[in-house]
N, C-alpha and C positions, 0 to 999 in steps of 0.2 A: 504494500500500500504506499509506503514511504517513497519507493522507487517510482511508482505511478504519479506521485505528487511533485516529484523533482523535475527541474528543467531538463529537457532533452535537447532543444535546439532553439536558437533565435537568429533572425536575419541580421540583427544589429543589437548592440548592447542597450541602446536607448528605447527599444520597442519591446512590446510583450512577446513572449516566446511560447513554444509548445512544451507541455509536459507529456506524459504517456497516456494519450487518450483525452486528457484534459488540455485546456490551453490557459495561459495566464491572463488575468484581468487586473489591470493596474488602475487604482483610484486613490486619490489623496495620499500618494506616496506609499500606499499598502499594496501587497501582493496577494491576490486571490487567484483561485483556479476554478475553472468550470467548463461548461459546454452549452452551446445553444442548439436549437433544432427548429427547422422551418419547412413548411410546405405553403401552398396558397391557403390552406385551411387552418393552419395553427402556427403559433410561434411560442417557443419555450426557452427557458434559460435555467441553468443550475449554477449556483455560485457558492463556493465553500472557502473557508480559511481554517485548515486543520489545526493550526497552532492554537487557535482560540475556541475551538469547537463551535464555530459559527457557520451557518449556511442557510440557504433557502432555495426553493424551486418555484418557478412561475410557468404557467402555460395558458395561452390565450387562444380561443377558437374563432378568431375573426381576422380579417386582413389588416385591420388597424392595430392588431396585437403587437406588431414589430415596434411601432412607436410607443405603445404603452409599456411594453417590456423594458425598453431602454429607460424610460422615464421612471418607472418603479425601481429598477435595479440601481440607478444612480441615486435616487432619493434614499433608498434603504441604506446603501453604503455611505452616503454623506451623513446620515443620521447616526449610525453606529461607529463609523470611522472617519470623523470630519477632518482630521489631520490639520496641518498648518501650511500645506503647499510647499514646504521646504525641499521636498524631493523632486519637485518639478523645476525644469530650467526656467529662470526668470526672464521676463521680457526685457530686452536691453533698452536703455534710455536713448540710444541713437543706433543707426545701422552699423553692423559689424564691418570691419575692414574687408574689402574684397567681395562684399555681398553682391554688388551689381554683376560682377563677372560670373559669380556662381548661379545667380538667377537666370542669367542669359543661357547658361547650359541646361538649366532645369525646364524652362518654359517649353510647352509642346504638349503632345497627346500621349496618354498612357492607357493601357488596357489591362484589366485584371486578368490574371493567369488561371483563375478558376472558371474555365470554360472548356468547350470541345475544340480541339485543334484540327480534327480531321473529319468530323461528322456534321450533318445538317444543323444540329442544335447550336453549333457555333455561329450561326447567322444572327443570333441575338446581339452579338457584338456590333452589328451594323447600325444598331439604334444609336451608337455614339460612344466616344471615348471620354476619358477624364482628361480635360484640357486645362492645363495651368497657364495663367497669363500673368504678366507682370502687374504688380499693384503699386502702391506707393514705395518709396525707397526702403529696401530691406524687406519687402513683402511679396508674396505671390498670392494669387486669387484663384480659387476653384469655384466657378460660377454654377453650382448645382445645389439643390436642396439638401438638407440634413448634413452630409459629410462636407459640403462646400462652405466657403467663406473666406476670410482673410487669414493668412498664415504668416507669421512674423519669424524671421530667422533668429534663433536663440543660440545656435552654434553652427559652425560651417556645415552646410547641407542638411541642417536639422531645423525644422519649423514647428511652431506651436500655434494653434488656432487662437485668434484674438479673444481674450477673456475666457478661454476654455482650457481643458486639459489635453485635448487631442493633439497628437504629434504626427508629423510627416518627416520621414528621413529618406534621403536620396543616396543611391550608391553610384559609384564611378568605376570605370575600367582603368587599366594601366595608363591609358592615354589622358585620363582626366575627364573623359566624356561621361555624362550621366546616362546610365543604362536602365535604371528601374527605381521605383519608389516603394517604401514600406510604410503602410498605415499602422501607426502605433498601437491601435487597439484591435487589429485584425491580423494576428500571426499566421492565419490559414491562407493568406493571399498575399501576392506580390503584384505590383502594377508595373508592367514592362513598358518602356518607352517605345513608341511606335514610329517607325520611319515615315517620312513625309508621304511617299507614294502608297503606303498602306493604311493611312488614317481614314477612319470611317467617314469623316466629313468630306473628304475628296471623293470617296466612292459614292456617297450620296449625291454629290454634284454630277458625277458621270451618269448615275441612274436618272436623275432629273433631266439632263441633256438628252439622254437616249429617248426617254418617253416623249419629251417635247418635239424632238427631231422626227420621231415615228409618227406622231400626230400630224405634223406639217406635211410630211411625205404623203400620208394617206389623203389629207385634205387637197393637196396639190394634184394628186392623181385623179381624184374625183372631179375636181374643177376643170382639169385639162384632158379629160378622157377623149381620145380620138384625135387630139391635136397633133400628136407626134407619130402618127401612123406612117408618114412617108420617110421617117428617119431610117438609117441603116440598122440592120439586125442587131449590131453590137449595142447600140444605144437603147433599143427597144427591150432587149433581154436584160440589160443592166437595170433599167427602170423597173421592170417586173420583179427582178430579184430583190431590189431595194424596197419595193412595196410590200412584197412577201415577208421580208425581215421585219418591216415596221409593224405589220399586222400581228406577227408572232410575238413581238416585243410587248405590244399593248395587251394582247390576249394573256400573256404570262403574268403581267402585272395585275390584270383584273382577276385571273384565276387564283393567283396567290392571295389577293385580298379577300376573295370569297372564302377560300379554305381557312384563312386565319380568322375571319370574322365569325365563322361557324364553329370554331374550335372551343372546347370547354377546357379552361385552364386546369381545373381540378382533375379531369380525365387525362390531359396531356402528361402529367407526372407519371402516370402508370401506363399510358398507351400512346406511344409516339411512333410515327407522325400521324397527324389527323387524317381522316378519310379524305380521299381525293388528291392527296399530295403527289402520289406516284404518277397520276395522269397529268397533273399540271407541270411536273418536272420534265415531261416529254417535250414541252414547247422550247425550253432553252437549248436542247440538243438540236432541234430543227433550226432554231435561230442561229445557233453557232455555224451550222453548215451554210446558211444563207449569208451570214455576215462575212465569213471567210471568202465566200464567192464574190461578194461585193468588193472586198479589198483586192482580190485578184483582178477585178475588172477595172481598177483605177487607171492602169496604164492604157488598156484599150480605149477607155473613154477619152483620155487626153489625146489619143491618136485619131479619134473619130473626127472627120472633117465636118460633119453636120452638127457638132455640139459647140456651143459658144463657151466663153471663158467662165461666165457665171454658172452655167450648168455643170461644168467640170469641177469647179471649186465646191459647189453645193454637194455634188455626188461624192467627192473626195472627203469633205468634212463629215458627211453623214456616215460613210463607210467606216471612217477611222473611229468615230464615236461608238458605232455599233461594235467594232472590234474591242474597244476598251470596255464596253458593257459586258461582253462575253468573258474578258479577263476578270472583271469584278465578280461575276457570277461564279467563276471557277475559284477565285479566292475565298469566297464565302460558302463554298461546298454546294452551291445551287445548280451546278452543271453536272448532271448525272444523278444517280440515286444513292446518295451517301448517307444511308441510315440502316 
């Protein structure tokens, strides 16, 4: 039992670590151990301090239980172990030397490593990364609810949330580049810094551009139907392939939205993927073939004498955007049946 309660591993001395089955919970300079549990339907927490024979267990059977659990846990620990805050790094009266250079290395997008790296479930990361932006001098800002807020540097690469106890610590490689961040109260996770080309925000932009281009291609095809019948076969075939890819792209977006809207989150935990997913995922495969064909036809289109410069540029742009869209789908395991 003593072995189970002892520290097994920590990402950094300043953050909570893992025991054996338990994880550390730090509050007011005290060390507790415990473990949480969550589904959509319930949120639980066990907190104990064996040295003082203290402990409690909470469980809520509602989605809002996650917020209630944190509030009750903090309140109970503050009541019985108020502490004096002496074990916490103090906020400096002025920014630390070299803070601006360190913050410049930190800012950017990060993604929690508690996710699927090879299966369809990993698409949840497309919803967005944790993006740190510069704040006032000596500060970084995480603009999201709950975990977010202003963090002030209290030691090199270590930040404390303004007026709170939460800590963020950043790790660097041998070259001094920031590679990941540690959330002081979550020893079970690491936030990996995401390269620019892999950031969810950039992929969201590519998806938006693809759907917008697909819509315009279809509208233009309907509006100008029959107007290009006299053009050479190359231009006619290229236009037909582009329209086909556009239809498939929009159909996939609509199909995915329908499947997602009809999914029951409580059922998804035990039965994934939701019905209809396999059929919808056939569309990106067809779209990939059509999009690759569009890219292959860029050179013939530029050589076609009956295409003007605007038509060539428009076709090239759309084909390249569609190709990027396929790469995005592949990155997020939406190309094929990865489940």
